[in-house]
C-alpha positions in Angstrom: 113.3 103.8 69.5 112.3 107.0 67.9 109.9 110.1 68.8 107.0 110.7 66.9 104.0 113.2 67.0 100.9 111.4 66.6 97.4 112.8 65.7 93.7 112.7 67.4 93.1 109.5 65.2 95.6 107.9 67.1 95.0 109.6 70.9 91.4 109.3 70.7 92.0 105.4 71.5 93.5 106.1 74.6 91.6 107.2 77.6 93.1 110.3 79.4 96.1 110.9 76.7 97.2 114.0 77.6 100.0 114.3 74.7 100.5 113.9 71.2 104.3 113.3 71.6 105.3 109.6 72.0 108.3 107.0 71.9 108.0 104.1 69.8 109.9 100.9 70.4 109.6 98.6 67.6 110.2 94.9 67.5 110.2 92.9 64.2 110.7 89.3 63.0 110.9 87.5 59.8 108.9 84.6 61.1 105.8 82.7 59.6 103.3 85.9 60.5 100.4 85.8 62.5 96.8 85.2 60.9 94.4 88.0 61.0 92.0 86.4 63.1 94.4 85.2 65.6 95.9 89.3 65.7 92.7 90.4 67.3 92.8 88.0 70.3 96.8 88.3 70.8 96.3 90.3 74.1 93.4 88.1 75.5 94.6 86.8 78.9 95.4 82.7 78.5 95.0 83.0 74.6 97.6 80.9 73.2 98.1 78.6 70.1 100.5 76.3 72.3 99.7 72.9 73.3 99.1 72.0 77.1 102.2 72.9 79.2 104.1 74.8 76.6 102.5 78.1 77.8 99.8 79.9 79.7 99.3 82.8 77.2 99.6 85.7 79.9 103.2 87.3 78.6 101.2 89.5 76.2 98.4 90.2 78.1 100.9 91.1 81.0 102.9 93.2 78.8 99.5 94.9 77.0 98.4 95.8 80.7 101.8 97.8 81.7 101.8 99.7 78.4 97.9 100.5 79.1 98.7 101.6 82.7 101.3 104.1 81.1 98.5 105.7 79.0 100.6 103.7 75.7 99.4 101.8 73.1 100.6 98.5 71.3 100.3 98.1 67.3 100.8 94.9 65.4 101.1 94.6 62.1 102.0 91.2 60.4 102.0 89.7 56.9 101.8 85.8 56.4 105.3 84.1 55.3 107.1 87.5 56.0 106.9 88.2 59.7 105.7 90.8 62.3 106.1 93.5 63.9 105.1 95.0 67.3 105.2 98.8 68.2 104.8 100.4 71.4 104.0 103.5 72.0 104.6 105.3 75.4 103.8 109.2 76.2 106.8 111.5 76.3 107.0 113.6 79.9 106.5 117.1 79.0 107.5 118.5 82.0 110.6 116.8 83.6 110.2 118.8 86.6 107.2 117.1 87.7 109.2 113.9 87.7 110.6 115.0 91.1 107.4 115.6 92.5 105.9 112.8 94.9 103.7 110.7 92.7 100.1 109.7 94.0 100.3 106.5 92.0 104.1 105.3 93.0 104.4 101.7 93.8 104.1 100.6 97.4 107.4 99.6 98.7 107.8 97.2 101.6 110.3 94.7 103.2 110.4 91.1 103.7 111.2 87.4 101.8 108.9 86.4 99.2 108.8 82.9 97.8 107.5 83.7 94.3 106.1 80.7 92.1 105.3 80.5 88.7 105.6 78.4 85.7 106.0 80.6 83.0 109.7 81.9 83.1 108.8 85.4 81.7 106.5 85.6 84.6 108.9 84.6 87.0 111.9 86.9 85.6 109.6 90.2 85.6 108.1 89.1 89.0 111.7 88.9 90.4 112.5 92.1 89.1 109.5 94.2 90.1 109.3 92.8 93.7 113.3 93.3 94.5 112.9 96.9 93.2 109.7 97.2 95.5 112.6 96.2 98.2 111.7 92.9 98.8 114.0 89.7 98.7 112.7 86.9 96.5 113.2 83.2 96.2 111.6 82.1 92.3 110.7 78.7 91.8 108.8 77.5 88.6 107.0 74.8 90.0 105.0 73.9 93.0 106.9 70.6 93.8 110.1 72.9 93.8 108.4 75.7 96.0 107.5 73.3 98.6 110.8 71.8 98.8 112.0 75.1 99.1 109.7 76.0 102.0 110.1 72.6 104.1 114.3 73.0 103.7 113.5 76.4 106.0 109.8 77.2 106.7 110.7 80.2 108.8 112.5 82.0 106.0 109.7 83.4 104.1 107.4 86.4 105.0 104.9 85.9 102.3 104.4 83.3 99.5 102.9 84.4 96.1 102.1 81.5 93.9 100.2 81.2 90.1 97.6 78.9 90.7 97.3 77.0 87.1 100.5 75.0 87.1 101.2 71.7 86.2 101.8 68.5 88.7 100.8 70.8 91.9 98.5 73.7 91.3 98.6 77.0 93.6 95.7 75.6 95.6 97.6 72.3 96.5 100.6 74.0 97.3 99.0 76.4 99.5 97.1 73.6 101.5 100.7 72.0 101.8 102.4 75.5 103.2 100.0 76.0 105.6 99.9 72.7 106.8 103.6 73.4 107.7 103.0 76.7 108.9 99.5 77.7 109.4 100.2 81.7 109.6 102.2 82.2 106.6 100.4 85.0 104.3 99.7 83.5 100.8 98.4 85.4 97.8 97.4 83.3 94.9 97.4 84.9 91.5 94.6 83.3 89.1 92.8 84.0 85.8 90.1 81.1 86.3 87.6 82.8 89.0 85.6 79.3 88.9 88.9 77.3 89.9 89.5 79.3 92.9 87.1 81.8 94.6 87.3 84.1 97.6 85.3 82.0 99.4 87.5 79.1 98.8 90.5 80.6 99.4 89.3 82.1 102.6 88.6 78.2 103.6 91.8 77.0 102.8 93.8 79.9 104.5 95.0 82.0 101.5 95.1 85.9 102.7 95.1 87.3 98.9 93.2 86.6 95.6 94.5 88.5 92.8 92.9 88.2 89.4 95.0 88.2 85.8 95.9 90.3 84.2 97.0 92.8 87.0 99.2 95.7 86.9 102.3 96.1 89.2 100.7 98.6 91.6 97.6 96.4 92.6 100.3 93.6 93.4 102.2 95.8 95.2 99.3 97.0 97.2 98.0 93.5 97.9 101.5 92.2 99.1 101.9 95.3 101.4 98.2 94.9 102.6 98.5 91.3 103.3 101.8 91.6 105.1 100.2 94.2 107.5 97.6 92.0 108.3 95.2 94.3 106.9 93.2 92.7 104.1 90.8 90.9 106.0 89.3 94.4 107.1 89.0 95.8 103.5 86.0 97.0 102.1 85.6 97.7 98.4 83.3 97.5 95.4 84.3 93.7 95.0 84.3 93.0 98.8 81.0 93.6 100.3 81.2 92.0 103.7 84.0 92.1 106.2 86.7 89.0 105.8 86.3 88.6 101.9 89.3 89.0 100.1 90.1 92.0 98.5 92.0 91.9 95.0 91.8 95.8 94.6 92.8 97.9 96.9 
């Protein structure tokens, strides 16, 4: 990790850049390298070179979203046969005194027990960490079937279910229907990148209270969970929710 002062050619690519002082975090490998035509697509949600069931392609997209939300940048360099280097640039805080002031964009915290389901281990690890920091108690499962078993064993244990949509053996939609057949009032949020597979209308029809489109930043996730638990989501109006009763994916 190093400190670097970067010029306007770099900061011009970052919206609302407020400094040219950055911390650089670099991760290198000595693998096969990445073909140039694939580098341009690395951060696309659901883009992956792995086979079915081997990965969703959301890991780098989520990391990219987090870095961008912090007004940072990721630079990828790769040479076939020699390896790759990922350089993450994050802006240096200029005035430390400002860190003690209330932040308008501080993550919304809450309380309760969340059943978090995602078949991608990296997403489960990151999600559990973030949700715990937000104040929630979290039970994690990496498959819909395992999550359903955990819910059946103690339906009143959980205050909210947060599940991925696209999972092998049991989708988020199927899991939601099974859980709601056991406890119809339990709030459920589905995370999806395929709007055609799960729409607002379909989610409302089966009883889902929140629909969050991937990739998302964690402030959005924190707000949606908070609003669902307060039973406010069904009355929210925004640019994406034109009619009362629609599901809001942005607060």
